[in-house]
FIMAR-13705 format. One record per atom (N, C-alpha, C, O): x, y, z. Coordinates in steps of 0.02 Angstrom, whole numbers, plus 32768, in hexadecimal, padded with zeros to 4 digits. Atoms other than C-alpha are relative to their C-alpha. Layout:
<sedrens>
XYZ/...
</sedrens>
This chain:
<sedrens>
80287FBD8002/800480028001/801D803A7FFC/803C8049802F/7FDC7FC38003/804780A67FC8/7FD880458021/7F9F80588015/80177FCA7FE2/8032813C802F/8013804D7FD3/804380517FAE/7FF67FBC8025/802681FE7FE7/8042801C8011/805A80467FEB/7FC27FEC7FF6/80C9821C8038/80347FF37FDC/806680167FE4/7FC480288018/813881B87FD0/801580297FBE/7FED803D7F94/7FDC7FCF802E/81AB821A7F5D/80357FD77FD1/80587FAA7FE7/7FDB801B8034/820581EB7EBD/80448007800E/805080378033/7FB87FF98002/82C681D57EB5/8017804C7FE6/8047806A7FFE/7FEB7FB98012/82CB827E7E58/7FF4802C8027/801D80598032/80127FC37FD0/826C82E17ED0/802D7FF88043/803A802E805F/7FC67FFD7FD0/82ED82A17F61/803280187FEF/804E803D8018/7FC17FD98009/837F82D37F02/7FFF80427FF4/803280657FF7/80077FB68008/833983777EDD/7FF98025804A/8011805C8053/7FFF7FF07FC2/8313838D7F95/80427FFC801D/805380258048/7FB480047FDF/83C983577FBF/802980367FEB/804E80578010/7FD97FBA8014/840D83DB7F4E/7FE7803E801D/80118068802D/80197FD17FDD/839C84537F97/8025800F8049/80388046805F/7FE280027FBB/83E28427803F/805780108006/8073802A8036/7FBD7FF77FF8/8497842C8017/801980427FE1/805480537FE4/7FF57FB88014/848B84D97FC6/7FE980368036/7FEF8073802F/80187FD37FCB/8444851E8062/7FB9801C7FF0/7F9F803F801B/803F7FE3801B/839D854A7FFC/800280417FF4/7FCD805E7FFB/7FF77FC27FF8/83E385F17FE3/7FFE80107FB1/7FE480457F9F/7FFE8002804B/83F985DA7F24/803A80277FEB/803880497FB8/7FC07FDB800F/84AD86227F2A/80327FC67FED/801F7F8C7FE4/7FC38029800E/855785D27F05/80047FBF8035/80037FCF8071/7FE880307FD4/857885247F5A/803780188030/806E802A801D/7FD67FEA7FD0/85C5854F7FFC/8018804B8001/8050805A8017/7FDF7FC8800C/85D385FF7FD8/7FF380238048/7FBD80218064/800A7FD07FC2/85F886738078/801C803E7FEE/805680417FDB/7FE37FC1800F/86098729805B/802C801F802F/805C8042801C/7FD07FED7FCC/8656874E8101/804D7FDD7FF9/807F7FFD800A/7FC18023800F/86E786C780D4/801D80177FC6/805A801C7FC0/7FE17FE58037/86F587098031/802580438005/805C804E7FEC/7FDE7FB57FF0/871687C38069/80407FF38039/806E801B803E/7FC680097FE1/878C877A80E5/80477FE17FDF/807F7FEC7FF5/7FDA8015803B/87E9871E8055/802580337FEB/806280397FEF/7FE57FCF8029/87F487B67FFA/802980368020/805580558002/7FCD7FD07FD7/883C8826808C/80377FDA8007/806A7FF97FF7/7FC0802E7FF4/88BD879980B2/802D80127FC7/8065802B7FD0/7FDC8004803A/88EF87997FFA/801E804C7FF2/805780537FDE/7FE37FB6800C/890088647FED/80368000802F/806F800C801A/7FCF7FF87FC8/895D885F8096/80447FD97FE5/80797FF87FE1/7FC68022801E/89D887DE804F/802080247FC8/805B80327FCB/7FDB7FDB803A/89FB88367FAE/8020803A8014/805980467FFF/7FE47FC77FEB/8A1388D88006/803F7FEB8026/807580058016/7FBA80167FD7/8A968884807F/80307FED7FC8/806B7FF17FD7/7FCB801A802B/8AEC88417FDE/801680487FDD/805180517FCE/7FF07FBE8025/8AEC88F17F8E/803180348032/8056805E801A/7FDF7FE17FD1/8B3589398036/80417FDF800B/80738003800D/7FCB801E7FEB/8BB288BF805E/80307FDE7FBD/80697FCD7FCA/7FD580178030/8BF9887F7FB4/802A802B7FEB/806380157FE9/7FCC7FD38017/8C4F891D7F71/80327FFB803D/806D7FED8030/7FCA7FF57FCD/8CA8892D801A/80257FBC8009/80617FBD8016/7FD080457FFD/8CDA8869801E/80267FFE7FCD/80607FEB7FD4/7FD580068040/8D1488727F73/803F802A7FFE/807780187FEE/7FC87FC97FF3/8D7789117F92/802C7FE78028/80647FE18011/7FCE801B7FD3/8DCC88C9802A/80167FBF7FEC/804C7FAD8002/7FDC8041801B/8DEA88247FD9/803380027FD3/80647FDD7FD6/7FD77FEF8031/8E38886D7F43/804080248021/80798017800D/7FC77FDE7FD6/8EA588E17FC3/802A7FD38015/80667FDC8009/7FE0802D7FDC/8ED788488022/802D7FD57FD0/80657FC37FE4/7FD9801E8027/8F1187EB7F85/803880257FE6/806C80087FD5/7FC27FCC8028/8F8088817F41/803080008040/806A7FEC8038/7FC880017FCE/8FD388947FF5/80217FC58013/805A7FC48029/7FDC80427FFA/8FEC87D68003/802D7FF67FCF/80667FE17FDB/7FC880068045/903D87D37F55/803A802D8012/80738017800F/7FC37FD97FF0/90A988637F89/80297FE28035/80677FDE802F/7FDB80147FC3/90D9881B802E/80377FC57FE3/80747FC27FE5/7FDD80428012/90FF87707FE4/803F800A7FD8/806E7FE27FDC/7FCA7FF58038/917587BD7F5C/8039802E802C/807580228024/7FD27FD57FDF/91CA88427FCE/80217FEB8044/805D7FF18052/7FE980157FBA/91D087FD8081/80437FCE7FFD/80767FD9801F/7FBB802B7FFC/9251876B8058/803E80297FF1/807480178007/7FC87FDB8012/92C087F2800F/8021802F8038/8058804A8034/7FD87FDA7FBB/92DF884A80C0/80277FCC8023/80187F928030/7FCE80287FE1/937788188110/7FDD7FEA8048/7FB7800D8069/801B80187FBB/934D87B281AB/800880268039/7FDC80268064/7FFF7FD77FB3/939388268237/7FD380327FEF/7FB880488022/803B7FCA8007/931A88A781EE/7FB47FE87FF6/7F8680117FFA/803C801B8005/9289883B81D4/7FDA7FEA803B/7FE97FB68057/802D800D7FC9/92028840825C/7FF37FAF8005/7FFD7F908039/80188049800A/91C8878D8225/803F7FD18026/80317F9B8040/7FCD80297FEC/9276874C825F/7FE47FF68057/7FDB7FBE8070/800B7FFC7FBC/92468784831C/7FBA7FF88019/7FAD7FE58052/804B801C7FF2/918C876E831B/7FE17FC57FEC/7FF37FAB7FB7/8018803D8013/912486D9831A/7FD77FFC7FC5/7FBF7FC77FB0/803A7FF98032/90B58720828C/8024803F7FCF/805480637FDE/7FEC7FD68031/90C9878781F1/7FD780398002/7F9C80388012/802D7FB17FF1/9099884D81ED/7FE280037FBE/800A80027F8E/802B7FF98040/9016885A8160/8016804F7FE5/800E807F800A/7FF37FCA801E/905188E580ED/8044801C8001/805380507FE3/7FC77FE77FFC/90FD88F1811C/802F80007FBB/806180247FB5/7FD47FF98040/914288CD8068/7FDD80417FD7/800380627FB4/80227FC38023/90BC895E801F/802680358025/803680678005/7FE77FBB7FDE/910D89D480AA/803D80057FE4/805180397FCB/7FB27FED8025/91BE89B0806D/800880187FBE/803380427FAF/800C7FE9804C/919289C67FB7/7FEC804A7FFA/8005806C7FCE/801E7FBF7FF6/913D8A657FDF/804A802C801A/805780638000/7FC87FD97FE9/91E58A9F803F/803780027FCD/805D80327FC9/7FC980078034/92578A637FAF/7FF4802D7FD8/802080567FCC/800A7FD58036/91FC8AC17F2E/8007804A8013/801A80757FEB/7FF97FAE7FED/91F88B677F92/8040800D8007/805080467FF5/7FB37FFC8000/92B48B547FB0/801C80067FBA/804880307FB1/7FE780008045/92D58B367EF4/7FDC80427FE8/7FFE80667FC4/801D7FB68014/92608BD27ED5/8031803A8013/804980647FEC/7FD97FC97FE6/92C38C3B7F4B/804380037FEF/805F803A7FF3/7FC38005801D/93688BFD7F06/8011801B7FBE/804880337FAF/7FFA7FEC8042/93428C277E53/7FE680517FFA/7FE580707FC5/800D7FBF800B/93068CD37E84/803D8029800C/803A80657FFF/7FBE7FE47FF4/93BC8CFD7EB3/802680007FBD/80127FE47F8A/7FD17FFF803F/944D8D247E36/80177FBF7FF5/800E7FA67FBD/7FEA8045800D/94988C7D7E4A/7FCF7FC87FE5/7FDE7F9B7FBE/803C802C8016/93F28C257E33/7FF7800B7FBF/80027FDE7F97/80017FE9804F/93D28C847D8F/80357FE97FD4/80297FCF7F9D/7FC880108026/94748C657D52/7FFD7FAB7FEE/80017F957FB5/800580438008/94668BA87D6F/7FBF7FE37FD8/7FBE7FAE7FB8/804280168028/93B58B9C7D25/800580207FC3/7FD480167F9F/80027FED8040/93E78BF67C8D/80367FD47FDA/80337FCA7F9D/7FD5803F8017/947B8B737C78/7FEB7FC47FEB/80017FA07FBD/801A803B800E/94128AF17C85/7FC27FFC7FCB/7FB07FC77FAF/802780028028/93918B2B7C1E/801A7FFB7FB8/7FFB7FDB7F8C/7FD8800F8041/940F8B387B89/80137FBA7FF5/800E7F9F7FBE/7FF18048800F/94478A8B7BA8/7FC37FDF7FE4/7FC47FB97FB3/8042802B8016/93968A507B97/7FE880087FC0/7FCD7FDB7F9F/80227FE88040/936A8ABC7B01/80307FE17FC3/801D7FE97F89/7FCB801A8031/94008A667A9E/7FEF7FAD7FF4/80047F8C7FC5/801380498015/93B389B67AAF/7FD480027FD4/7FAC80327FD5/802E7FFF803D/9353898D7A17/7FB27FF28018/7F8380158004/804A80177FF1/92B589377A64/7FEC802B803C/7FB8804B803A/80137FE17FB6/92B689837B20/7FF6804E7FEB/7FC7806E8002/800A7FB2800F/92C58A357ADA/7FBE800C7FF2/7FA180388013/804D7FEE8011/92168A307A8C/7FD17FF38039/7FA280198044/803280157FC0/91C189D67B2A/800E80378035/7FDD80508051/7FF97FD07FD2/92198A557B9F/7FF180477FF1/7FE68071801C/801B7FB98013/91EE8AED7B44/7FB680077FFE/7F9A803D8008/803E80027FFD/913F8AAF7B34/7FD880078046/7FA9802C8055/801380067FB9/91268A837BE4/8010803F8025/7FEC80518053/7FEA7FC47FD3/91818B217C25/7FC6803A7FEE/7FAC805F8019/802B7FC8801B/910F8B947BBB/7FB57FF58021/7F958021803E/803F800D7FD3/906D8B357BFE/7FFA801C8040/7FC8803C8050/7FFC7FFF7FB5/90A78B447CBB/800080517FFB/7FDB806F8022/7FF47FB47FE6/90D88C047CA8/7FB3801F7FE8/7F9B80508005/80407FD78015/90308C317C50/7FCA7FE6803C/7FA0800C8054/803380187FD4/8FCC8BC67CC8/8010801F8048/7FE3803A8068/7FF17FED7FB6/90238BF47D6F/800B80448011/80038058804A/7FE77FC17FFF/905B8C9E7D50/7FC1802D802D/7F898014802D/80287FD67FD6/8FFC8D227DC3/7FC180197FC7/7FC980297F8C/803D7FE2802A/8F4E8D577D7F/7FFD7FDF7FB9/7FF380017F86/80038018803D/8F548CD57CFB/7FCA80087FE3/7F9A800C8008/803E7FFA8023/8ED58CE77C7B/80087FCA7FBD/7FF67FD97F84/7FFE80328031/8EFD8C3D7C1A/7FB47FF57FE1/7FA97FF27FA4/804080068011/8E408C257C1A/7FD980468006/7FBE8056803A/80117FB87FF1/8E078CDD7BF6/7FB780078010/7FA480288040/804C7FFC800B/8D478CC37BD0/7FE27FCB7FE8/7FFC7FA87FBD/8028803D8015/8CC38C447BC0/7FD2801A7FCD/7FB680507FD5/80177FF08037/8C728C467B1C/7FD47FCC7FE9/7FE47F947FFB/802680328027/8BE88BE67AB8/801A800A7FBE/802A80417FA8/7FED7FFE8049/8C1A8BB37A0A/7FE07FBF7FE1/7FE27F8A7FFF/801B80358025/8BC48B45798D/802D7FCD7FE1/804F7FD87FAF/7FD28036800C/8C1D8A9A7988/7FDF7FCD8017/7FC07FD5804C/7FD78003803D/8C238A277941/7FE280027FBF/7FFC7FEB7F8C/802B7FF1803A/8B9E8A5678CA/7FD68031800D/7FCB803D8048/803D7FD17FE8/8B168ADF78B9/7FCD7FDD8028/7FB77FA48021/803C80157FD5/8A998AD77939/800E7FE2803F/7FE37FDF806B/7FE780257FC5/8B048A7A79BC/802C8032801E/8059804C7FFB/7FCD7FD17FE8/8B5A8AEE7A37/80287FD78042/80167FA88066/7FD7801F7FD0/8BE98ACF7AA5/801E8031802D/8022806A8015/7FDD7FD97FD5/8C3F8B227B34/804C80057FF3/806E7FD17FF4/7FB680008018/8CF38B657B04/8018803E802E/7FF180688044/7FDB7FCD7FE7/8D788BD57B55/802F80287FCE/8051800E7FA2/7FD57FDA802C/8DD08C5E7B03/80467FFB8025/804B80038061/7FB780077FE4/8E918C447B1B/8029802C7FE5/806480267FF4/7FD37FC88025/8ED38CD87AB2/7FE980107FBD/7FC47FEC7F9C/800C7FE08044/8EC98D427A18/80307FD27FD4/806B7FC97FE2/7FD380208042/8F098CDC7979/803080307FDF/801C80657FC8/7FC87FD28016/8FB28D267941/802A7FD47FD5/80207F977FD4/7FCE80248023/903E8CF478CF/7FDD7FE27FC3/7FA47FF47FB4/800E801E803E/902C8C8E7833/7FC07FF37FFA/7FA480097FC8/8045800F8009/8F7D8C45785F/7FD380417FF4/7FA8803D7FC9/80297FC48007/8F2E8CF7786B/800D80297FB6/7FE3804C7F98/7FEF7FD9803F/8F918D3977D0/7FEB7FD97FCC/7FE97FF37F94/801F8027803C/8F4B8CA8776A/7FB77FFD7FF4/7F9A7FE67FC3/804C7FF7800B/8E9C8CCC778D/7FF480428006/801480698028/800F7FB2800A/8E448D6C775C/7FDE8025803F/7FED805C8055/80277FE37FC1/8DCF8D8877EE/80237FF08039/804B7FC2803D/7FDD80027FB6/8E048DA378A5/7FE07FBC8020/7FA37FB28024/801F803E7FDD/8DF78CF378FE/802380038050/804F80298064/7FEF80017FB3/8E0A8CC179BD/80127FBD8013/7FEC7F917FFE/7FEA80387FEF/8E658C347A06/7FD07FEB803D/7FC6800E806E/803980167FCC/8DDF8BC87A6C/800E7FB28004/801C7F8C7FD6/7FF980417FDD/8DED8B2C7AD2/7FC07FE98001/7F9880128018/803C80267FF4/8D578AB07AC9/80137FC6802F/802F7F978013/7FF280397FE0/8D6F8A367B59/7FCD7FC97FFD/7F947FD17FE9/802B80418000/8D29898A7B69/7FEC7FEB804F/800D7FF58081/802680197FBE/8CBA89427BF6/80177FB48008/80107F8D7FD9/80087FD77FC4/8CE5890B7C78/804A80198005/805480408034/7FBE7FED8003/8D9C892B7C5C/8012803B7FDB/802480347FA0/7FF97FC38028/8DB289EC7C32/8044800C7FF3/805180437FDB/7FBF7FF2800D/8E6D89D87C24/80197FEF7FB2/804F7FFF7F98/7FF68018803B/8E5389877B7A/7FCD80257FD4/7F9780387FEA/80477FE3801B/8DF089D47AEC/801B80117FAD/80377FE57F8B/7FF77FE9804C/8E0A8A317A39/801380577FFB/7FEF80848010/7FFB7FB88004/8E5B8AD57A11/7FF3800D7FB5/800F7FF07F86/801A7FE7803F/8DFF8B327984/8011804C7FF8/801A80708029/7FF27FBA800E/8E218BDB792F/7FBA80137FD5/7FAE80037F9B/80457FE4800A/8D738C2A7920/7FF880477FF7/8015806D801E/80117FB38003/8D348CD778E1/7FE3801A803C/7FB77FFB805A/80187FD67FC9/8D168D527966/7FB480038000/7F9880008037/804B7FEF8007/8C5C8D6D792A/7FD97FC4800F/7F9E7FCA8021/8024803E7FF4/8C2E8CB7793F/80047FE4804A/7FF07FAB8058/7FF380107FBC/8C588CB379F9/7FCD80258020/7FC680608010/80387FEC7FCF/8BC58CD37A78/802680038053/80337FD38077/7FDB7FFE7FBD/8C198D147B1B/7FC57FEC8035/7F897FF48029/803080107FCE/8BCA8CD47BC0/80148017803C/804F8017804E/7FF47FD87FB8/8BB58D2B7C6B/80127FCD802F/801D7FE18069/7FEC80277FCA/8BE18C907CC5/804A80028006/806B800D7FD4/7FB17FF67FEE/8C948C937D15/80217FB37FDA/80007F817FCC/7FEB803F8019/8D118C127CCD/80057FC2802C/80007F888016/801380397FD4/8D0F8BAF7D6B/7FB67FE67FFB/7FB17FA98000/803C801A8003/8C528B9B7D59/7FF57FDA7FBF/7FCC7FAD7FBD/7FFC8025804C/8C6C8B5F7C9D/80187FC7800F/7FF87F957FFF/7FD9803F8000/8CF08AE07CD1/7FD57FD8802C/7FCC7FA18012/8028801C7FE1/8C7D8AA27D59/7FBF7FDA7FD3/7FAE7FA07FDC/8035800F802C/8BEF8A937CD7/80137FC47FD3/7FED7F947FC8/7FE780308035/8C5C8A2E7C5C/80147FC38025/80007F8C8012/7FF7803F7FD2/8CA689B97CEB/7FBC7FE0800F/7FB27FA48006/804380387FEF/8BF489897D21/7FE07FE67FC3/7FB57FBA7FC8/80368019803A/8BAD896C7C73/7FCC802B8001/7F9980127FE8/80437FD88004/8B2F89FB7C87/7FDE7FF48043/7FB980218056/80227FFB7FC4/8AF389BE7D2E/8001803D8024/7FCA80568031/7FF57FCB7FE0/8B358A4E7D87/7FF780487FD4/802680557FAE/800C7FCC8034/8AF58AEE7D28/7FF88041802C/7FCC80488056/7FF27FBB7FDD/8B228B9C7D6B/7FC180287FE3/7FAB80297FA9/80417FCB800B/8A8E8C177D77/8011803B7FCA/804A80457FB4/7FF57FC38029/8A768CB17D06/80068031801C/7FD78046803D/7FE87FBF7FD6/8ACD8D457D4A/7FE3803E7FE0/7FE380738000/80217FBE8023/8A788DC17CCD/7FCD80168028/7FB57FF58056/80377FF07FE4/89F88E2B7CFC/7FC17FE17FE2/7FC87FC17FAF/80378023801C/89418DF17CE0/7FF3801C7FB5/7FDE7FF97F87/801A7FDE803F/89278E6F7C52/80327FE97FD1/80177FD47F9E/7FCE80268034/89C28E307BED/7FF07FB78006/80077F9C7FD4/800B804A800E/898D8D777C06/7FC280027FDB/7FB97FD67FB1/802E7FFF8028/88EE8DA97BC4/8007800C7FB3/7FE87FEE7F86/7FE87FE9803E/89368DF97B33/80287FC17FDC/801D7FB07FA2/7FD080478018/89AB8D617B11/7FD47FCD7FF1/7FE47FAB7FC0/801D802D8008/89238CEE7B1D/7FD380127FB8/7FC47FE67F90/802E7FEF803A/88B88D507A94/803180007FC7/801F7FE97F90/7FD7800E803E/89508D5B7A26/80127FB97FEB/801F7FA77FB1/7FF2804A801D/896F8CA47A2B/7FC77FEA7FE4/7FCC7FC07FB8/803B801E802D/88C08C8679F6/7FF980167FC6/7FE57FF77F96/80007FDF804B/88CB8CFC7974/80387FE47FD4/80317FEC7F97/7FCB80218021/896D8CA2793B/7FE37FBD7FE8/7FE57FAC7FAD/801C80388010/891B8C047940/7FC87FFD7FCD/7FC37FD07FA4/80387FF48039/88838C3E78D8/8027800B7FB7/80187FEF7F82/7FDE7FF58045/88F78C7A7853/802A7FC07FED/80327FBB7FB0/7FDF80458004/89578BD17857/7FC57FD67FD9/7FD07FAE7FAC/804380388017/88A58B7C782F/7FF0801C7FC2/7FE67FF67F92/800C7FDF804E/88828C05779A/80337FE47FD8/80277FC77FA3/7FC58018802E/892D8BD9775D/7FEE7FBB7FDA/7FEA7FB27F9D/800880488015/89078B1A7759/7FBF7FFA7FD4/7FBB7FC87FB0/80408005801A/88558B397712/800A801F7FB7/7FEA80097F87/7FEE7FE9803F/88A08BA87684/80317FD17FDB/80357FC97F9E/7FCB80348033/892C8B27765E/7FE07FC77FE7/7FF17FB57FAF/802880318010/88B38A997656/7FF780097FBA/80217FEB7F98/800F80128043/88698AB575AA/803C800A7FD0/80387FF37F98/7FC27FF9802B/89178AE57561/801C7FB17FFB/80257F977FC4/7FED80478003/89528A2F7593/7FD97FD47FD3/7FEF7FA97FAC/802980378022/88C089DD7551/800280127FAA/7FFB7FE77F7F/7FF47FE38046/88D88A4874AA/803D7FD57FE3/803A7FB27FB1/7FBD801D8017/89898A08749E/80087FB67FF7/80307F987FD2/80038054800C/8956894C74B9/7FE07FF37FCD/7FF97FC87FA8/8020800F8047/88DA894C742C/8020801C7FC5/800980127F8D/
</sedrens>
């Protein structure tokens, strides 16, 4: 004898599913409070990485450099003058301190008459060597340019269309083109250096007409940070609001003109193909 309360297997499975979802019609196991907590913990974790990662990487790189210098210089210190001989531990940074003292003494000696005379004789000897003379002259010129007071090796950050029209790259003005290169070209050109990411010490030297360069208000340091980070670190626009609006309007006009040029160019290309 069957009763009216009997249910089919399909009804039983439907009731079981409704019970497992809590009867709320939402996602299975969904808990808004738990999701908010997880989101906050994730945000705090990423914030901790952003704060500690730069400091940790910087300290680690500095420690590697100091350890490398100590490992090369400390063994060269005579035992009677080496504190490691008397102490049960090594002094971190001892080799770096010794290098700094030695370089300072060399600079002080070369500032005197005898030092300048010795330096002049040494340079003459090096310049007479076929291969070494070229390497020495190039390295010396680079260091004198970069390390001299108020060095302007990278004078200004600019934008240049490279490697083709419509693609822009950050470059640095390194000087005005002179000599045979400038005399060979009719219009005035500028020496620019286009660095690569993430290593800005390598790149390309280009001689570009001055009119094709767009000066940037960002400093050289800000531009280098942007290059090293691959665009992740973007410096703010320091120009007044009015100038920013004018620049955006000019950029939009320039883009519209490019579109018009492409439209005007299309029928000509089709005609040539026919």
